[in-house]
N, C-alpha and C positions, 0 to 999 in steps of 0.2 A: 112595277119598277119604273116604267116610263112616267106614270102620273106622279110618283114620289119624286123622281128626278126633276121634272118640270115644276112641281110645286116648290121644291127647295130652291130652284133657280128663281122662280117668281118672287118668293119671299126674300131672297137675297137682294134682288133688284129693289124690292119695296123697302127693305131695311136701308139700302144705300141711299135711296131717294129721301127717306124719312130722316136719316142721320144728317144729311146736308141741311134739311129744313130745320131740324132741332138745333143744330149749331147756329144757324142764322137767327132763329127765334131767341135762343138764349143770349146770343151776342146783342141782339136788338134790345131785349129786356134789360140786360146789364148796363148797356150804354145809356139807354133812356132813363133808367131808374137812378143811376149814379150821377148822370148829368143833371137831372132835375133836382136830386138831393143836394148836389154841390151848389146849384144856383140858389135854391131856397136857403141852404145853410149860410151861404155868404151874405144873402140879403138879410137874414135874421141877425147875423153877427154885426153887420153894418148898422142895422137899426138899434141893436142893443148898445153898441158903442156910442152912437149918436144920442141915444136916450141918456146915457151916463154923462156925456158932455153937457147936455141940456140941463139936467138936474144939478150938475156941479155949478153952473152959472147961477142958478136960482137959489141954491142953498149953501153955497160956500161960506157966506157970511154967518150962517147959523152956527157953524162949528167955531168960528172965531169968537162970536158972542158967547157961546157956551163956555169956552175956556176963559174968556174975560170975566164972566159972572162967577165962575167957579173959583177964580183967584180971590174974589171978595168973600164968598161964602159957599158952603156946600149946597148944591141944588139937587132936588129929587125930581125925577121925571116919571110921570105916571104912564106906563105903557098902554094903558087902556085908552089913552087919548089919541092913539094912532088912528087915523081916519080909515074907515072901512068903505071900500068901493067894490061891491060884489060883481058889477058888470065890467069892470076895467080889465084890460089885458096886460097892463103894466103896473108896476108898483116900485116904491123906492124906500130906502131907509137911510137916514143920516145918523151915522154911528161915530161916537167919540173914540179916542184911543183906548179907553178902558172898557169898551164894549157896550156903553150905555147908548140906547136909542134916543136921539135928540128929537127927531121928527120923522114922519113918514106916512105912507098910506099903503094899503094892502087889499088884496081880494080874497085871500085864503088865510084867515087868522090861524087856522089849525095847523098850518105847516110853517108857522113863523120860527119855531125852534129849530126845525131842520135847516131852514135858510140861514139862521144866525150861526148855527154850527158850521155851515159850509163857508161863510164869509169870515169866520173868526180867524184872525191872524193873517187874512188874505190881503195882500197889497197888489192889486192887479196892475199889470203893465199897460202900456198905451193901447194895444189892440188885443188884450187878453179877455176871453170870455170863459164861462164855466157852465156846463149843462148839468141839471139835476133832474132825476126821475123819482118822483115822490108818490108813494102809495097812500091814498086817502082811506079813511075808515069805511067808506061805502064800497070799497073795492076798485074804484076807478083810479086812474093814474094821471098825475099832472106833470107835464114836461115844462121845466123852467130854464130859461137862458139868462144867466147872471152876468153883469158887467159892473164896472165901478171905476171911481177915480179917488186917489188918496190926496190928502192935504197936509203940507208940511209948513212949519214956520221956523225959519232959521235952522233948518235941519232937524227940527223936532216934529215927530209924527203926531198930528192932532186928531186925525180920524179920516173918515172916508164917506163918499156918497156911493151907495150900492143900489143898483137898479135891477129889476127883473122883468122878463117878458114871458107871458104864458104862450108857449108855442104848441100846446096840445092839439089845437085844431089842424095846424099845418102838418104835425107829425101823423095825425090820424089820416089826413088826406094822402100823404105820401105812402102810408101803409096800405090804404085802400087802393091806391093806384097800382102798387106792387101786386096786390091780390088780384086785381082785374087783369093785369098783364099776364100773370101766371095762369089764370082761368082761360084767357083768350089763347095763350100758347098751348094749353092742353087741348082746347077745342080744335085748334089748327093742326096740332100733331095727329089727333085722331082722324081728322078729315084728310090729312096728307097720307096717312097709312091706307085709308080706303081708296083714295085717288091713286096713290102709288101702286097699290095692288092691282087696280083696274088697268092702269097704264102699262104695268109690267105684263099683265095678262095679254093685252093687245099686242105688245111687242113680241111676246112669245108665240103668237099665232103662226107667223110664217116659219119660224124655227120648228114648231111642233108639226106643222104640215110636212116640212122637209124630212123631219125625223120619221114620221109615219110612213112616208113614201120609201125611205131607206129601209125601214123594218119590213115593209111589205115585199120589197125587192129581195132582201136577204132571205126572208122566209120562203118566198116563191122559188128563188134560185136554188136554195139549199134543198128544197123538196124536189125540184126538177132534176137536180144533179144526182140524187141518191140512186135513182134507177140506172142511168148509164154507168155509174161507178160500180154498182153491183154487177152489172153485165160484164164490165171490163174485168172485174175481179174473178168472176166465174170463168170467163174465157181464158184468162191467163192460167188458171188452175187446170183447165182442160188441156191446154197446150202443154203445160208442164207434165201432166199425167200421161199423155199419149205420145208426145214427141221428145221427151227428155233425153232418151238415148240417141236420138238423131241430131241433136243440137250440139254445136261446138261449145267449148268452154266459154268463149266470149259471148255467144248467144245466151248461154245459161246465166251469165253474169248480168246481161241486159235484162233478161226475164226477171231475175230476182230484184233488180233495181225498179223495174216496172211495177212489180207486186208491192214493193215498199212504198212507191210513190202513190199507187192507187189506195193503199191502206192509209197513208198519211192524209190524202185528199178526202177519203171517206170519214176519217176522224174529224177533220176540219169541218166538213159539211154537217156532220152530226152535231158538232159543238155549236156551229152557227145556227142551226135549226133550233137547238135547245135555247140559245140566247134569245133568238127572235120570239120564240113562244113565251119565254119568261117575260120579255118586254111587253108582249101583248096580253100578259096575264092569262095565258092559255095553258100554262103548266099546272097540272093537277097535283095537289099534295094530299095524299090519303094517309092520315096518321092512324097508326094502330100500334099495339104492343107486339114486339117481335124479339126473338132471341138474338141478341148481339153476339153471343158466343158462337152461334152457328155461322153468322156472317163473317166473323173474324177467322174462323177455321177455314171456311171456303176461300177467303182472301189469301190466307197463308198457302193453301194448296195451289191456287192459281198463279201466285207470284214466286213459288218456290224455285221453279226451273229458271225463271228469268234472273232471280237473285243468285242462284248457284252459278249460272253462266257468267255473271259479272263478279263472281267471287265475293259475294256479300252475304252476311249472316242475317237472316230474318227471324226475329224472335217475337212471340206474342205472349204477353202476360195479362191474363184475364181470369176472373173468377170462373168456377166451373159452370155456373149458370147465371147470366146477367141479362136483363132485358132493357131495351130502349123503347122510347115512344116517339114514333115519327113515321115517315114514308120509308119503308124498308128499301125500296129500289133506289130512292134518291140518296139515302144515307150510305148505301153500298157504293153508289157511284162516287160520292164524296170521298170515302176512304180509299177507293181505287185510285182516284186522281192524286191524292197526297202520297200514297205508297209508291205509285208509279214515278212521281217526281223524285222521291227519296232514292229510288234505284238509279234513275237517270243521272242524278247529280251526286252520287256517292263515289267512293274511291275503292280500288281493289283491297280486299280483306277488310272492308268496312262493315258496319253493323247498322241494322234498322231495328228499332225496338218499339213495339206497340203495347201500350199499357192502358188498362181501363179500370176506373174505380168511381164510386159514388162520392160526390162532394156536396154536402148540404142537400139541397133539393134539385140537384142537377147531376148529369153524367159527364165525366171528363174522360176524353180519349186523347192520349198523348202519343204522337208519332215522331220519334226522334231518329236522327241519322248522324253518321260521322263523316258526312260528305264535305263538299267544298265550301258550304256556307253561303250566306247572302251578304254582300256589302251593306253596311248600315244605311248608305244613301239610297239604296234600292228597296229597302224593306217596306216603306210606305206605299210603294207603287206596284208591288208584285201582284196585287189583286186587280189591277187595271186590265181592261181587255187588250189583247194583243201585245201586252208589255212583256218583254223578255230581257233578263239581266244580261245574258250572253247570247247574242243573236246567232253566232256561228254554231255554238254547241247545241242550242235549241233546234236549229235547222237539222243538224246531223242526227239528233235523237228523235226527230219527228214532232217536236213541240210546236204549238201554234199560238201560245200565249193566251189561251182561253180557259184552260183547265182550272186555274186557281180562281178566276172570276166566277166560274160555274160553281166551284166549291163554296165560295163566299155566299153566293145567292142561295144555295141549298141550306146553309146554316142559318142565314137570315130568315128564310121562309119557315124555319122551325123555331124562330124567336131565340136562337142561340147565339153563341159568340165563337169566332175563329181567331185565335191568337197565334202569333209567331215570334219566336226568339231565335236569333242566329248569331253566330260569330264566324267571320270569314276564316276559312281554313280549318275549322273545327266542327262544323256541322250545324244543323238546324233542328228545331222542335216546333211542330204544329200542334196546337191544342184545340180540340173541338169540345165545346161545352153545350150540352143539350138539356133543356129543362125536363124535369120528371114530374108529371102530375101524379096525384095519389091513385094507387091501383085498388080496385075492389077485389074481393076474394076470388071471383071468377077469372079475372084477368091474371091474377097472381098464379093461379093454377095452370 
């Protein structure tokens, strides 16, 4: 129990440390990547616009000459005369208003049609660019950034100069950088988990030592107190047996109070010793098949007097013969704790009902009562050690806030579940679910 508790705490501290680092790394990656992307994109855009202006100055006259010649006669332009520059990163097309290429050069003839379709009818504004991602036949991708300038004559659209820049290398570098940043982040996250776990472990050392000393003290003190409390209990019983007729009514009342207090202290010491041993993993769990029917019958007999004294009806609904798999002593203790609480927190003329049935591959034990119920804000804490919903009532009934935490430990040690549903003023139901392994013929008999 202790190791599990400290391991959970250590992992929580590790998770907290790693979460902060992950947030920092993700923020760093996002800021770095998008900042660099913005800088490169702006530079590419400026270069593309500058290239368009440069080509406009050089080829503006070609469009005017084209239209001047065309007024005289029809002119045919052979597109195969476009200059091919395989190593160039930029290209341009001089396009007339009817879509005819007047002049140009290019580095990827196979994507000419995609580019012409992209610039068809496009009249770019002063700082407008267009990005194209074109898939080549060999499976590679070309990233093109287009820009252009249009030419008018007395309000008539004559054509435009369209330029393109191959930005595939820059795009590849940006993607590679992002991949490197992600890999580095993953490496640092793994390293931070290991480092955080080690640091959390070192931070837990003094806490663990203090906890161990506290457990040792609790176990030693509980063990040492059992003997004097037993002697006190025996002495009080001897006094009551021998001198009861000689004592006044006040003395008898004091004697009864002393017996109740010694009993309460004995229960507290036994519970503390149980908790201490479970924390030290010294509680032995001996699982065997046993008759749950016999345990429930004995439980009913033992609590019948207490239930009748408090005007409570105790009913047990169980098959004639049903078996459970687990530590018989611990399961019995678990049921006694829950039934005892059901009696303590019930109301006159109330009812306690215990029902048992098999559910899939597990055994379900429901213990319901018609008592005062548990406020919804307390349900999640009733299994905490020393936690009591009503301090004064628990004190009067001899409760010490350890019973349900012990019950939960017993259920968990059997790999089961302990569920509770309650409505204030109407009662509660505790459900114990215990796994049932397959029985062989010998065990079934």
